[in-house]
C-alpha positions as CSV (number, residue, x, y, z in Angstrom):
1,M,-26.0,-3.8,-22.9
2,T,-24.1,-3.2,-19.8
3,E,-23.7,0.6,-19.6
4,K,-20.4,2.2,-18.9
5,R,-18.8,5.6,-19.3
6,L,-15.2,6.0,-19.4
7,N,-13.4,9.2,-18.1
8,R,-9.8,9.9,-19.0
9,I,-8.4,13.2,-17.6
10,F,-5.4,14.7,-19.3
11,G,-2.9,17.7,-18.4
12,Q,-2.7,17.7,-14.8
13,H,1.0,18.0,-14.9
14,K,3.5,17.2,-12.0
15,P,7.0,16.2,-13.3
16,S,7.1,13.2,-10.9
17,R,3.7,11.9,-11.7
18,S,1.6,10.6,-14.5
19,E,-0.5,13.3,-16.3
20,T,-3.5,10.8,-16.7
21,R,-5.9,9.5,-14.7
22,L,-8.7,6.8,-15.5
23,Q,-12.2,6.6,-14.0
24,D,-15.2,4.2,-14.7
25,E,-18.8,5.2,-14.1
26,C,-22.2,3.6,-15.3
27,K,-23.3,5.8,-18.0
28,G,-23.4,3.7,-21.3
29,G,-20.8,3.0,-24.2
30,I,-19.3,6.7,-23.9
31,T,-15.8,7.6,-23.5
32,E,-15.1,11.1,-22.2
33,I,-11.7,12.8,-22.7
34,L,-11.5,15.4,-20.1
35,M,-8.9,18.0,-20.7
36,N,-7.3,19.9,-17.7
37,R,-4.5,22.0,-17.9
38,P,-5.8,25.2,-16.1
39,H,-2.5,27.0,-15.9
40,T,-2.0,26.9,-19.6
41,R,-5.9,27.2,-20.7
42,N,-5.6,23.6,-22.0
43,A,-2.8,24.7,-24.4
44,L,-1.4,21.9,-26.6
45,G,1.8,21.2,-25.3
46,K,4.2,18.2,-26.0
47,V,3.1,16.0,-23.1
48,F,-0.4,17.0,-23.6
49,V,-0.5,16.1,-27.2
50,S,1.4,12.8,-26.4
51,Q,-1.1,11.7,-23.8
52,L,-4.1,12.4,-26.2
53,S,-2.4,10.6,-28.9
54,D,-1.4,7.5,-26.8
55,A,-5.0,7.5,-25.3
56,L,-6.7,7.5,-28.8
57,D,-4.5,4.5,-30.0
58,E,-5.5,2.8,-27.0
59,L,-9.3,3.5,-27.4
60,R,-9.3,2.8,-31.1
61,L,-9.0,-0.9,-30.4
62,D,-11.7,-1.0,-27.8
63,R,-15.0,-2.1,-29.6
64,S,-17.1,-1.2,-26.6
65,V,-16.4,2.6,-27.2
66,R,-19.4,3.8,-29.2
67,V,-18.9,7.6,-28.9
68,V,-16.1,9.8,-27.8
69,V,-16.7,13.3,-26.1
70,F,-14.0,15.8,-25.6
71,K,-14.8,18.1,-22.8
72,S,-12.7,20.8,-20.9
73,C,-12.5,20.6,-17.1
74,V,-11.2,24.2,-17.1
75,Q,-13.8,27.0,-16.6
76,G,-14.5,29.1,-19.7
77,V,-12.2,27.7,-22.3
78,F,-12.3,24.3,-24.4
79,C,-8.8,24.7,-25.6
80,A,-6.8,28.0,-26.0
81,G,-4.7,26.4,-28.9
82,A,-0.7,25.5,-29.0
83,D,1.4,26.2,-26.0
84,L,3.2,29.3,-27.7
85,K,5.4,29.6,-24.4
86,E,6.7,26.1,-24.9
87,R,7.0,26.6,-28.6
88,E,9.2,29.7,-28.0
89,Q,11.7,27.7,-26.3
90,M,12.0,25.2,-29.4
91,S,14.4,25.3,-32.1
92,E,13.0,25.4,-35.8
93,P,13.5,21.7,-36.3
94,E,11.8,21.1,-33.0
95,V,8.9,23.2,-34.1
96,A,8.5,21.4,-37.3
97,A,8.7,18.0,-35.6
98,F,6.0,19.2,-32.9
99,V,3.6,20.5,-35.5
100,H,3.9,17.3,-37.3
101,K,2.8,15.5,-34.1
102,L,0.0,18.0,-33.7
103,R,-1.2,17.5,-37.2
104,A,-1.0,13.6,-36.6
105,L,-3.2,14.1,-33.5
106,M,-5.9,15.7,-35.3
107,N,-5.8,13.0,-38.0
108,Q,-6.2,10.2,-35.2
109,I,-9.3,12.3,-33.9
110,A,-10.7,12.6,-37.4
111,T,-10.2,9.0,-38.4
112,F,-11.2,7.5,-35.0
113,P,-13.6,4.7,-35.9
114,A,-16.7,5.8,-33.3
115,P,-18.2,9.2,-33.6
116,T,-16.5,12.0,-31.8
117,I,-18.1,15.1,-30.5
118,A,-16.4,18.2,-29.2
119,A,-18.3,20.1,-26.2
120,L,-17.3,23.7,-26.7
121,D,-18.3,25.5,-23.1
122,G,-15.6,28.4,-23.7
123,F,-12.9,29.5,-26.0
124,A,-11.6,27.4,-28.7
125,L,-8.9,29.2,-30.6
126,G,-6.2,28.1,-33.1
127,G,-5.2,24.3,-32.5
128,G,-8.3,24.2,-30.1
129,L,-10.6,25.0,-32.9
130,E,-8.6,22.5,-35.1
131,L,-9.2,19.9,-32.5
132,A,-12.9,20.4,-32.4
133,L,-13.2,20.6,-36.6
134,A,-11.4,17.0,-36.4
135,C,-14.4,15.9,-34.3
136,D,-17.4,14.6,-36.1
137,L,-19.8,16.9,-34.2
138,R,-19.5,20.2,-32.4
139,V,-21.9,21.6,-29.7
140,A,-21.4,25.4,-28.4
141,G,-22.6,26.9,-25.3
142,I,-23.9,30.4,-26.1
143,R,-24.6,33.3,-23.6
144,A,-28.1,32.7,-22.0
145,L,-30.9,35.4,-22.2
146,M,-32.3,36.3,-18.6
147,N,-35.0,38.5,-17.5
148,L,-34.4,41.2,-14.8
149,C,-35.7,38.9,-12.0
150,Q,-33.2,36.2,-13.0
151,K,-30.5,38.7,-13.4
152,R,-30.8,39.8,-9.8
153,K,-31.0,36.4,-8.4
154,L,-28.4,34.8,-10.5
155,R,-25.8,37.6,-11.0
156,Q,-22.8,35.4,-10.2
157,S,-24.2,32.6,-12.2
158,A,-24.7,34.8,-15.2
159,V,-21.1,36.0,-15.0
160,K,-19.9,32.3,-14.8
161,S,-22.3,31.8,-17.8
162,R,-20.9,34.4,-19.9
163,A,-17.4,33.2,-19.3
164,S,-18.4,29.8,-20.5
165,S,-20.0,31.0,-23.8
166,A,-18.2,29.6,-27.0
167,V,-15.8,31.8,-28.8
168,M,-14.0,30.3,-31.8
169,G,-11.4,31.4,-34.3
170,L,-8.3,30.3,-36.3
171,I,-6.4,33.1,-35.0
172,E,-3.0,32.1,-36.2
173,T,-2.6,34.9,-38.6
174,T,-2.7,37.6,-35.8
175,R,0.5,35.7,-34.3
176,G,2.5,35.6,-37.5
177,L,1.5,32.0,-38.2
178,L,-1.0,30.1,-40.2
179,P,-3.1,27.0,-39.3
180,G,-0.9,24.0,-39.2
181,A,-3.0,21.1,-37.8
182,G,-5.7,20.7,-40.4
183,G,-7.4,24.2,-40.1
184,T,-7.0,25.2,-43.7
185,Q,-8.4,21.9,-45.0
186,R,-11.1,21.1,-42.5
187,L,-12.7,24.5,-42.0
188,P,-13.5,25.1,-45.9
189,R,-15.0,21.6,-46.0
190,C,-17.2,22.6,-43.0
191,V,-18.2,26.1,-43.9
192,G,-17.3,26.8,-47.5
193,V,-14.0,28.1,-49.2
194,G,-15.0,31.9,-49.3
195,L,-15.9,32.0,-45.6
196,A,-13.0,29.9,-44.5
197,K,-10.6,32.1,-46.3
198,E,-12.2,35.3,-44.7
199,L,-12.1,33.6,-41.2
200,I,-8.4,32.6,-41.6
201,F,-7.1,35.8,-43.4
202,T,-8.6,38.0,-40.7
203,G,-8.2,35.8,-37.5
204,R,-11.6,36.5,-36.6
205,R,-13.2,35.2,-33.4
206,I,-16.7,34.2,-33.7
207,S,-19.4,33.5,-31.2
208,G,-21.3,30.2,-30.8
209,E,-24.5,31.6,-32.3
210,E,-22.4,33.0,-35.4
211,A,-20.8,29.5,-35.6
212,K,-24.1,27.7,-35.5
213,A,-25.4,30.3,-38.4
214,I,-22.7,29.4,-40.8
215,G,-22.6,25.5,-40.0
216,L,-19.4,25.4,-38.0
217,V,-21.3,23.7,-34.9
218,N,-24.1,21.2,-34.9
219,H,-25.9,22.7,-32.0
220,A,-25.8,26.1,-30.2
221,V,-27.4,25.8,-26.5
222,P,-27.9,28.5,-24.0
223,Q,-25.3,28.3,-21.2
224,D,-26.4,26.9,-17.7
225,Q,-25.3,28.0,-14.3
226,E,-22.5,25.5,-14.2
227,G,-21.1,26.5,-17.4
228,T,-21.6,23.0,-18.9
229,A,-24.6,23.3,-21.4
230,A,-22.4,22.1,-24.3
231,Y,-21.3,19.2,-22.5
232,R,-24.8,18.1,-21.5
233,R,-26.0,18.6,-25.0
234,S,-23.1,16.5,-26.3
235,L,-24.2,13.7,-23.7
236,E,-27.5,13.9,-25.1
237,L,-26.4,13.3,-28.6
238,A,-24.0,10.7,-27.6
239,R,-26.8,8.7,-25.8
240,E,-28.8,9.0,-29.1
241,I,-26.0,7.4,-31.0
242,V,-25.0,4.7,-28.4
243,P,-28.4,2.5,-28.9
244,Q,-27.9,2.3,-32.7
245,A,-26.0,-0.6,-34.4
246,P,-22.3,0.1,-33.8
247,I,-20.8,-1.2,-37.0
248,A,-23.5,0.4,-39.2
249,V,-22.6,3.6,-37.4
250,R,-18.8,3.2,-38.0
251,M,-19.3,2.1,-41.6
252,G,-21.6,5.2,-42.2
253,K,-18.7,7.2,-40.8
254,V,-16.2,5.7,-43.2
255,A,-18.6,6.1,-46.1
256,I,-19.2,9.9,-45.5
257,D,-15.8,10.9,-44.7
258,R,-14.0,8.9,-47.6
259,G,-16.8,10.0,-50.1
260,M,-16.5,13.6,-49.3
261,E,-12.9,13.4,-50.9
262,V,-13.9,11.9,-54.2
263,D,-16.4,12.5,-57.0
264,I,-19.9,11.2,-56.4
265,S,-19.5,8.1,-58.6
266,S,-16.6,7.1,-56.6
267,G,-18.4,7.9,-53.5
268,M,-21.2,5.5,-54.3
269,A,-18.6,2.8,-54.7
270,I,-17.1,3.6,-51.1
271,E,-20.8,3.4,-50.0
272,G,-21.3,0.2,-51.6
273,M,-18.1,-1.5,-50.0
274,C,-19.1,0.0,-46.6
275,Y,-22.8,-1.6,-47.1
276,A,-21.2,-4.9,-48.1
277,Q,-19.1,-5.1,-44.7
278,N,-22.2,-4.5,-42.9
279,I,-24.4,-7.4,-44.7
280,P,-22.9,-10.4,-42.7
281,T,-23.3,-8.7,-39.2
282,R,-25.4,-10.3,-36.5
283,D,-26.7,-6.7,-35.8
284,R,-28.3,-6.6,-39.4
285,L,-30.3,-9.6,-38.7
286,E,-31.2,-8.5,-35.1
287,G,-32.4,-5.1,-36.7
288,M,-34.8,-7.0,-39.1
289,A,-35.8,-9.3,-36.3
290,A,-36.6,-6.5,-34.0
291,F,-38.7,-4.8,-36.6
292,R,-40.5,-7.9,-37.4
293,E,-41.4,-8.7,-33.7
294,K,-42.1,-5.0,-33.0
295,R,-39.6,-4.7,-30.2
296,P,-36.5,-2.5,-29.5
297,P,-33.3,-4.0,-31.4
298,R,-30.5,-5.3,-29.0
299,F,-27.2,-4.6,-31.0
300,V,-24.1,-6.0,-29.8
301,G,-21.5,-4.7,-32.2
302,E,-21.1,-8.2,-34.2
């Protein structure tokens, strides 16, 4: 397979220019959505949300996309949540319309056909955590432990690493709000009802280590000098997924997501339907041939 990585950068706002930029690099079936609104800490404003939504619509039809990684270009923050300064200027009907669009964006992410990964190198609060919850996998950067010698040599890097340690929370109740973009539904499905209620009722912020302990993130990795440890681990995960049969991976995602919403008997029926869709694929035959011939499979997504 010809390797290709697609980078899309969002949030570099100038009124007279487009807020999106597209870059292609040789990296392998991985699409990176790079968030870059430094003046608002990647807050989810109207334009930003529309850009992300449009990009996901476009990528949804691209069968070459095997994994999507959400990454921040802003040091120390993944996404600070909704743009409350912008929202303060909205009328009540405008607020309702915007929250509807925000909820739709999270559903677009959650139902995206290929696996999605959130690289949490910094704060993910409110809508930022809701965005991460909509992804299939989450990786958090945590404060690295260093000995005395390392601290002396890397004092500035250590400060940078601490700034990039993941901090998460659905903090809406501390702002007179409640989670409105899927947080009340996806968090309990992720960590359990009781713990989700505690986190939402208190608006508590938790570290990457705590998030890993309760199952909110898949991996918690010590932060590096560049503050991109979660991103690097996310790419490693993506590269593990890319070589696998893409149709089988997509059908597996559908079976899990839809099966989790129903009883196990109905879930087994959903799995059966997904399995049936995979039977006629060339990739299934390629997988069996590769096993028989004792060679790596070459999946093409057909």
